[in-house]
OpenMM code with the backbone's topology and positions (N, CA, C; nanometers):
from openmm import Vec3, app, unit

residues = "UNK UNK UNK UNK UNK UNK UNK UNK UNK UNK UNK UNK UNK UNK UNK UNK UNK UNK UNK UNK UNK UNK UNK UNK UNK UNK UNK UNK UNK UNK UNK UNK UNK UNK UNK UNK UNK UNK UNK UNK UNK UNK UNK UNK UNK UNK UNK UNK UNK UNK UNK UNK UNK UNK UNK UNK UNK UNK UNK UNK UNK UNK UNK UNK UNK UNK UNK UNK UNK UNK UNK UNK UNK UNK UNK UNK UNK UNK UNK UNK UNK UNK UNK".split()
positions = [
    Vec3(16.0629, 10.6359, 15.5737),
    Vec3(16.1677, 10.5936, 15.4876),
    Vec3(16.2278, 10.4524, 15.5206),
    Vec3(16.2352, 10.3603, 15.4282),
    Vec3(16.2991, 10.2422, 15.4663),
    Vec3(16.4358, 10.2423, 15.4956),
    Vec3(16.4921, 10.1486, 15.5661),
    Vec3(16.6318, 10.1454, 15.5999),
    Vec3(16.7250, 10.1409, 15.4778),
    Vec3(16.8522, 10.1791, 15.4855),
    Vec3(16.9299, 10.1826, 15.3700),
    Vec3(16.9633, 10.0391, 15.3292),
    Vec3(16.9817, 9.9482, 15.4225),
    Vec3(16.9938, 9.8087, 15.3818),
    Vec3(16.8946, 9.7425, 15.2930),
    Vec3(16.7665, 9.7933, 15.3279),
    Vec3(16.6614, 9.7383, 15.2450),
    Vec3(16.6409, 9.8055, 15.1191),
    Vec3(16.6805, 9.9306, 15.1158),
    Vec3(16.6954, 9.9997, 14.9783),
    Vec3(16.7855, 9.9388, 14.8886),
    Vec3(16.9031, 9.9154, 14.9488),
    Vec3(17.0056, 9.8574, 14.8690),
    Vec3(16.9727, 9.7190, 14.8066),
    Vec3(16.9082, 9.6335, 14.8886),
    Vec3(16.8629, 9.4994, 14.8651),
    Vec3(16.7633, 9.5103, 14.7497),
    Vec3(16.6692, 9.6065, 14.7589),
    Vec3(16.5670, 9.6278, 14.6523),
    Vec3(16.6203, 9.6804, 14.5198),
    Vec3(16.7290, 9.7584, 14.5251),
    Vec3(16.7853, 9.8181, 14.4098),
    Vec3(16.8553, 9.6937, 14.3280),
    Vec3(16.9216, 9.5973, 14.4126),
    Vec3(16.9779, 9.4942, 14.3480),
    Vec3(16.8728, 9.4116, 14.2919),
    Vec3(16.7683, 9.3794, 14.3583),
    Vec3(16.6488, 9.3036, 14.3122),
    Vec3(16.6072, 9.3603, 14.1767),
    Vec3(16.5827, 9.5003, 14.1658),
    Vec3(16.5368, 9.5618, 14.0486),
    Vec3(16.6300, 9.5352, 13.9305),
    Vec3(16.7674, 9.5649, 13.9714),
    Vec3(16.8671, 9.5458, 13.8649),
    Vec3(16.8726, 9.4094, 13.7978),
    Vec3(16.8678, 9.3049, 13.8937),
    Vec3(16.8663, 9.1701, 13.8562),
    Vec3(16.7423, 9.1286, 13.7734),
    Vec3(16.6400, 9.1845, 13.8203),
    Vec3(16.4995, 9.1575, 13.7531),
    Vec3(16.5118, 9.2109, 13.6113),
    Vec3(16.5588, 9.3310, 13.5951),
    Vec3(16.5700, 9.3900, 13.4661),
    Vec3(16.6501, 9.3109, 13.3717),
    Vec3(16.7771, 9.2645, 13.4192),
    Vec3(16.8724, 9.1916, 13.3451),
    Vec3(16.8049, 9.0551, 13.2961),
    Vec3(16.7502, 8.9944, 13.3975),
    Vec3(16.6850, 8.8599, 13.3600),
    Vec3(16.5653, 8.8750, 13.2644),
    Vec3(16.4839, 8.9822, 13.2725),
    Vec3(16.3672, 8.9835, 13.1957),
    Vec3(16.3781, 9.0735, 13.0752),
    Vec3(16.4817, 9.1466, 13.0630),
    Vec3(16.5019, 9.2471, 12.9534),
    Vec3(16.4208, 9.3691, 12.9684),
    Vec3(16.3699, 9.4050, 13.0874),
    Vec3(16.2931, 9.5299, 13.1067),
    Vec3(16.4023, 9.6393, 13.1231),
    Vec3(16.3401, 9.7550, 13.1299),
    Vec3(16.4313, 9.8760, 13.1585),
    Vec3(16.3552, 9.9731, 13.2374),
    Vec3(16.4171, 10.0592, 13.2985),
    Vec3(16.3538, 10.1628, 13.3870),
    Vec3(16.3293, 10.2913, 13.3159),
    Vec3(16.2506, 10.3758, 13.3771),
    Vec3(16.2237, 10.5067, 13.3306),
    Vec3(16.3548, 10.5917, 13.3237),
    Vec3(16.3661, 10.6837, 13.2379),
    Vec3(16.4983, 10.7528, 13.2162),
    Vec3(16.5244, 10.8514, 13.3306),
    Vec3(16.4120, 10.8957, 13.3963),
    Vec3(16.4347, 10.9833, 13.5111),
    Vec3(16.4541, 10.9072, 13.6403),
    Vec3(16.5809, 10.9099, 13.6814),
    Vec3(16.6187, 10.8101, 13.8015),
    Vec3(16.5434, 10.8541, 13.9305),
    Vec3(16.4846, 10.9812, 13.9415),
    Vec3(16.3995, 11.0116, 14.0498),
    Vec3(16.2725, 10.9230, 14.0599),
    Vec3(16.2150, 10.8956, 13.9368),
    Vec3(16.1071, 10.7906, 13.9338),
    Vec3(16.1364, 10.6608, 13.9765),
    Vec3(16.2529, 10.6217, 13.9326),
    Vec3(16.3089, 10.4827, 13.9645),
    Vec3(16.3343, 10.4725, 14.1083),
    Vec3(16.3980, 10.5793, 14.1639),
    Vec3(16.4140, 10.5710, 14.3117),
    Vec3(16.2907, 10.5703, 14.3956),
    Vec3(16.1855, 10.6342, 14.3471),
    Vec3(16.0602, 10.6192, 14.4163),
    Vec3(15.9999, 10.4838, 14.4185),
    Vec3(16.0246, 10.4073, 14.2903),
    Vec3(15.9816, 10.2692, 14.2863),
    Vec3(16.0652, 10.1841, 14.3753),
    Vec3(16.1977, 10.2016, 14.3783),
    Vec3(16.2802, 10.1142, 14.4688),
    Vec3(16.2378, 10.1419, 14.6139),
    Vec3(16.2142, 10.2709, 14.6445),
    Vec3(16.1646, 10.3141, 14.7953),
    Vec3(16.0463, 10.2431, 14.8181),
    Vec3(15.9459, 10.2369, 14.7243),
    Vec3(15.8190, 10.1743, 14.7407),
    Vec3(15.8230, 10.0235, 14.7670),
    Vec3(15.9174, 9.9592, 14.6840),
    Vec3(15.9425, 9.8097, 14.7128),
    Vec3(16.0009, 9.7967, 14.8404),
    Vec3(16.0991, 9.8709, 14.8779),
    Vec3(16.1601, 9.8482, 15.0154),
    Vec3(16.0625, 9.8723, 15.1227),
    Vec3(15.9718, 9.9713, 15.1068),
    Vec3(15.8905, 9.9979, 15.2169),
    Vec3(15.7900, 9.8817, 15.2305),
    Vec3(15.7386, 9.8078, 15.1170),
    Vec3(15.6539, 9.7027, 15.1283),
    Vec3(15.7216, 9.5826, 15.1850),
    Vec3(15.8561, 9.5644, 15.1629),
    Vec3(15.9294, 9.4561, 15.2163),
    Vec3(15.9277, 9.4737, 15.3750),
    Vec3(15.9629, 9.5945, 15.4124),
    Vec3(15.9524, 9.6155, 15.5638),
    Vec3(15.8209, 9.6136, 15.6251),
    Vec3(15.7164, 9.6373, 15.5511),
    Vec3(15.5826, 9.6485, 15.6104),
    Vec3(15.5092, 9.5159, 15.5969),
    Vec3(15.5208, 9.4495, 15.4826),
    Vec3(15.4523, 9.3150, 15.4655),
    Vec3(15.5318, 9.2034, 15.4477),
    Vec3(15.6552, 9.2282, 15.4243),
    Vec3(15.7517, 9.1110, 15.4099),
    Vec3(15.7861, 9.0662, 15.2629),
    Vec3(15.7190, 9.1437, 15.1650),
    Vec3(15.7382, 9.1177, 15.0248),
    Vec3(15.7625, 9.2283, 14.9456),
    Vec3(15.8239, 9.2302, 14.8326),
    Vec3(15.8381, 9.3534, 14.7443),
    Vec3(15.7174, 9.3632, 14.6549),
    Vec3(15.6003, 9.3886, 14.7106),
    Vec3(15.4713, 9.3996, 14.6317),
    Vec3(15.4801, 9.5352, 14.5614),
    Vec3(15.4225, 9.5310, 14.4391),
    Vec3(15.4224, 9.6462, 14.3446),
    Vec3(15.3812, 9.7703, 14.4226),
    Vec3(15.4647, 9.8720, 14.4285),
    Vec3(15.4276, 9.9902, 14.4928),
    Vec3(15.3332, 10.0865, 14.4087),
    Vec3(15.3044, 10.0465, 14.2925),
    Vec3(15.2190, 10.1278, 14.2071),
    Vec3(15.0565, 10.0870, 14.2489),
    Vec3(15.0422, 9.9814, 14.3243),
    Vec3(14.9159, 9.9297, 14.3519),
    Vec3(14.8892, 9.9605, 14.5077),
    Vec3(14.7635, 9.9686, 14.5370),
    Vec3(14.7180, 9.9837, 14.6798),
    Vec3(14.6673, 9.8470, 14.7281),
    Vec3(14.7246, 9.7958, 14.8315),
    Vec3(14.6794, 9.6678, 14.8886),
    Vec3(14.6161, 9.6876, 15.0343),
    Vec3(14.4851, 9.6978, 15.0384),
    Vec3(14.4270, 9.7375, 15.1678),
    Vec3(14.4693, 9.6384, 15.2786),
    Vec3(14.4789, 9.5221, 15.2328),
    Vec3(14.5038, 9.4173, 15.3404),
    Vec3(14.6615, 9.3614, 15.2897),
    Vec3(14.7628, 9.4393, 15.3138),
    Vec3(14.8963, 9.4035, 15.2652),
    Vec3(14.9570, 9.2751, 15.2885),
    Vec3(14.9417, 9.2365, 15.4314),
    Vec3(15.0000, 9.1247, 15.4783),
    Vec3(14.9131, 9.0008, 15.4111),
    Vec3(14.7868, 9.0129, 15.4130),
    Vec3(14.7023, 8.9057, 15.3541),
    Vec3(14.7276, 8.8854, 15.2101),
    Vec3(14.7472, 8.9987, 15.1393),
    Vec3(14.7719, 8.9920, 14.9875),
    Vec3(14.9059, 8.9141, 14.9716),
    Vec3(15.0062, 8.9551, 15.0495),
    Vec3(15.1344, 8.9081, 15.0424),
    Vec3(15.1357, 8.7437, 15.0673),
    Vec3(15.0461, 8.7068, 15.1600),
    Vec3(15.0470, 8.5612, 15.1907),
    Vec3(14.9661, 8.4845, 15.0925),
    Vec3(14.8922, 8.5421, 14.9918),
    Vec3(14.8177, 8.4762, 14.8888),
    Vec3(14.9024, 8.4022, 14.7850),
    Vec3(15.0122, 8.4672, 14.7619),
    Vec3(15.0991, 8.4095, 14.6481),
    Vec3(15.2504, 8.4120, 14.6801),
    Vec3(15.3192, 8.3270, 14.6259),
    Vec3(15.4609, 8.3237, 14.6336),
    Vec3(15.5321, 8.3992, 14.5293),
    Vec3(15.4436, 8.4445, 14.4248),
    Vec3(15.5024, 8.5199, 14.3081),
    Vec3(15.4987, 8.6756, 14.3376),
    Vec3(15.5911, 8.7327, 14.2808),
    Vec3(15.5882, 8.8776, 14.2801),
    Vec3(15.5373, 8.9241, 14.1302),
    Vec3(15.4230, 8.9755, 14.1189),
    Vec3(15.3617, 9.0044, 13.9877),
    Vec3(15.3274, 9.1485, 13.9835),
    Vec3(15.3662, 9.2196, 13.8760),
    Vec3(15.3428, 9.3566, 13.8580),
    Vec3(15.2222, 9.3526, 13.7552),
    Vec3(15.1183, 9.4231, 13.7998),
    Vec3(14.9979, 9.4195, 13.7180),
    Vec3(14.9942, 9.5372, 13.6124),
    Vec3(15.0909, 9.6206, 13.6199),
    Vec3(15.0988, 9.7367, 13.5260),
    Vec3(15.0918, 9.6890, 13.3771),
    Vec3(14.9930, 9.7565, 13.3081),
    Vec3(14.9814, 9.7158, 13.1630),
    Vec3(15.0985, 9.7616, 13.0789),
    Vec3(15.1727, 9.8630, 13.1201),
    Vec3(15.2846, 9.9068, 13.0488),
    Vec3(15.4020, 9.8093, 13.0678),
    Vec3(15.4108, 9.7392, 13.1818),
    Vec3(15.5159, 9.6474, 13.1988),
    Vec3(15.4817, 9.5169, 13.1177),
    Vec3(15.3550, 9.4670, 13.1123),
    Vec3(15.3206, 9.3634, 13.0575),
    Vec3(15.3283, 9.3725, 12.9024),
    Vec3(15.2976, 9.4827, 12.8395),
    Vec3(15.3047, 9.5134, 12.7044),
    Vec3(15.4453, 9.5411, 12.6477),
    Vec3(15.5078, 9.6408, 12.7087),
    Vec3(15.6305, 9.6970, 12.6614),
    Vec3(15.7555, 9.6555, 12.7421),
    Vec3(15.7448, 9.5789, 12.8432),
    Vec3(15.8372, 9.5477, 12.9334),
    Vec3(15.9112, 9.6693, 12.9939),
    Vec3(15.8294, 9.7598, 13.0230),
    Vec3(15.8735, 9.8996, 13.0824),
    Vec3(15.8205, 9.9288, 13.2192),
    Vec3(15.9174, 9.9430, 13.3047),
    Vec3(15.8711, 9.9825, 13.4459),
    Vec3(15.9279, 10.1273, 13.4797),
    Vec3(15.8726, 10.1774, 13.5806),
    Vec3(15.9223, 10.3092, 13.6286),
    Vec3(16.0647, 10.2887, 13.6670),
] * unit.nanometer
topology = app.Topology()
chain = topology.addChain("A")
for resn in residues:
    res = topology.addResidue(resn, chain)
    for name in ("N", "CA", "C"):
        topology.addAtom(name, app.Element.getBySymbol(name[0]), res)
């Protein structure tokens, strides 16, 4: 489980991202909390909030490839909807 400080940081990240992009979260907050926990875990593990819905076998190498955080989920790209 990620540290509370990292969880709080990622919750703020998600809130600001949604506000900025007009996206919204899944109505079940348990799902949203899992997303935030996954982002926080990736920050602690690889140093970036990489999409927790994807598996990155070489997490640190993937994180180093790009300076952008991009979600590959088709739901997000089409409907601006994220967990």
